[in-house]
C-alpha positions in Angstrom: -16.4 0.1 -6.4 -14.0 3.0 -6.5 -13.9 4.7 -9.9 -10.5 6.1 -11.0 -11.5 8.8 -13.5 -9.7 8.7 -16.8 -10.1 11.8 -19.0 -6.9 11.4 -20.9 -4.6 13.6 -18.7 -4.5 12.0 -15.3 -1.5 10.3 -13.5 -3.5 7.1 -13.6 -0.5 4.7 -13.5 1.0 5.9 -10.2 -2.4 6.3 -8.5 -3.5 2.8 -9.7 -0.3 1.2 -8.5 -0.6 2.8 -5.1 -4.2 1.6 -4.8 -3.2 -1.9 -5.7 -0.3 -1.8 -3.2 -2.8 -1.1 -0.3 -5.2 -3.8 -1.7 -7.8 -1.3 -2.9 -10.0 -2.6 -5.7 -10.8 0.1 -8.3 -11.9 0.5 -11.9 -10.3 3.0 -14.3 -13.2 4.5 -16.3 -14.1 7.4 -18.5 -17.8 6.5 -18.6 -20.3 8.7 -16.8 -22.7 5.8 -16.1 -19.9 3.8 -14.4 -19.0 6.8 -12.3 -22.6 7.3 -11.3 -22.8 3.7 -10.1 -19.5 3.9 -8.1 -19.3 4.0 -4.3 -16.3 6.4 -4.4 -14.3 8.3 -7.0 -10.8 9.6 -7.5 -10.0 12.5 -9.9 -6.2 12.7 -10.6 -4.6 15.2 -12.8 -1.5 16.5 -14.5 -1.2 19.1 -17.2 -2.7 22.5 -17.9 -6.0 23.6 -16.2 -7.7 24.7 -19.4 -6.7 21.6 -21.4 -8.0 19.3 -18.6 -11.3 21.1 -18.5 -11.6 20.7 -22.2 -11.0 17.0 -22.0 -13.5 16.6 -19.2 -16.1 18.3 -21.4 -15.2 16.1 -24.4 -15.4 13.0 -22.4 -18.9 14.1 -21.1 -17.7 13.9 -17.5 -18.4 17.4 -16.1 -22.0 16.8 -15.1 -21.3 13.2 -13.8 -18.5 14.5 -11.6 -20.5 17.4 -10.2 -23.5 15.1 -9.5 -21.3 12.5 -7.9 -19.8 15.1 -5.5 -23.2 16.6 -4.8 -24.3 13.1 -3.6 -21.6 13.3 -0.9 -20.1 10.0 -1.7 -16.3 9.8 -0.9 -14.4 11.7 -3.5 -10.6 12.3 -3.7 -9.0 14.9 -6.0 -5.3 14.9 -6.5 -3.1 17.8 -7.7 -4.9 19.2 -10.7 -7.8 17.2 -9.5 -8.0 19.6 -6.6 -7.6 22.7 -8.8 -10.3 21.7 -11.3 -12.9 21.7 -8.5 -12.7 25.5 -8.2 -14.6 28.3 -10.0 -11.7 29.3 -12.3 -8.0 28.9 -13.0 -5.7 31.5 -14.5 -3.1 29.2 -16.1 -2.5 30.4 -19.7 -5.6 32.7 -19.5 -8.7 32.5 -17.3 -10.6 29.2 -17.7 -13.8 28.0 -16.0 -13.5 25.1 -13.6 -16.0 22.7 -12.3 -17.3 25.3 -9.8 -17.8 22.8 -7.0 -15.7 25.0 -4.6 -16.0 28.8 -4.9 -12.5 30.3 -5.4 -9.6 30.7 -7.9 -6.4 28.9 -8.9 -3.5 31.3 -9.1 0.2 31.1 -9.9 2.7 31.5 -7.0 3.5 35.2 -6.6 7.0 34.9 -5.0 10.6 34.7 -6.1 11.2 31.1 -5.2 11.7 28.5 -7.8 8.5 27.6 -9.7 7.2 25.0 -10.0 7.6 23.7 -6.5 9.0 20.2 -6.9 9.7 18.0 -4.0 8.8 17.4 -0.4 7.1 19.9 1.9 5.2 19.8 5.1 1.5 20.1 5.8 -0.1 21.9 8.8 -3.6 20.6 9.6 -6.5 23.1 9.8 -9.2 20.5 10.2 -9.6 17.2 12.0 -10.9 15.0 9.2 -11.1 11.3 8.6 -9.0 11.5 5.5 -6.0 12.6 7.6 -6.4 10.2 10.5 -3.1 8.7 11.5 -1.2 11.4 9.6 0.8 13.5 12.1 0.7 17.3 11.8 3.9 18.4 10.1 4.1 15.3 7.9 6.0 15.5 4.6 4.3 15.1 1.2 5.4 15.3 -2.4 4.4 18.3 -4.5 4.8 19.3 -8.1 2.9 22.5 -9.0 3.2 26.2 -10.1 -0.4 27.1 -9.2 -2.4 26.9 -5.9 -6.0 27.2 -4.9 -7.5 30.2 -3.0 -10.9 29.2 -1.6 -13.4 31.9 -0.9 -14.6 30.0 2.2 -11.7 29.3 4.5 -13.7 26.7 6.3 -12.9 24.2 3.5 -9.2 24.4 4.1 -7.9 21.1 5.5 -4.2 21.7 5.4 -1.8 24.6 4.6 1.8 24.5 3.4 4.5 27.1 3.3 6.3 27.8 0.1 7.3 31.5 -0.1 4.0 32.1 1.8 1.3 29.9 3.3 -1.1 28.4 0.8 -4.0 25.9 0.9 -2.6 22.4 0.2 -5.8 20.4 0.8 -9.5 21.0 1.1 -12.3 19.1 2.8 -16.1 19.5 2.6 -18.0 16.5 3.9 -16.8 13.4 2.0 -15.1 15.6 -0.6 -11.3 15.7 0.0 -8.7 17.0 -2.4 -5.0 17.6 -2.1 -2.4 19.7 -4.0 0.2 17.1 -3.0 0.5 13.6 -4.4 -0.5 10.9 -1.9 0.5 8.2 -4.3 4.0 9.5 -4.3 4.3 10.4 -0.7 5.5 7.2 1.0 3.9 6.0 4.2 1.9 9.2 4.9 0.5 9.3 1.4 -0.5 5.6 1.6 -2.2 6.4 4.9 -4.3 9.0 3.2 -5.3 6.4 0.6 -6.1 3.8 3.2 -8.3 6.3 5.0 -10.1 7.0 1.8 -10.6 3.3 1.2 -11.8 2.9 4.8 -14.5 5.5 4.2 -15.8 3.4 1.3 -15.7 0.2 3.3 -17.6 1.9 6.1 -20.2 3.4 3.9 
């Protein structure tokens, strides 16, 4: 079972619709015990970093998410679901994140329009199963004003250029998380979701 984590601020509808489109069975849940029993999990996210962390704490999901990731079962973070994995974020003050990946979440520091809204390309930095069948240079859909800065560059899976090069996806084992929205990124995005589903089927 794939758990789609509901903490009151995720883009659950579009992610759930994309999963249904590719025939991926999943359960929307805000229950830590259900997450613990899942084979794989997806953490979506929209909104402000600090507010989302507060919701995760209120829902009692911080420890279950961290324990799930530590088990190295397939885990997918999307947009803010990527950013929340890091040590801290600086949106509207400095806020502590889940601390799964050492590093920070910072606002773009260039003169281009913020937020970045629209299609942009990825450049692969890792050969990983989550991107199998996705050509280098593929276009994905982004909506964000902040980006992650990992302390360990070995976790960087893809980079994207918007004013300067930034990390647009990370991977560590079966943990994969993207700044872009696979559920809104047409065929390439659906391929990422199919790859994720395949990792669960192959587990």
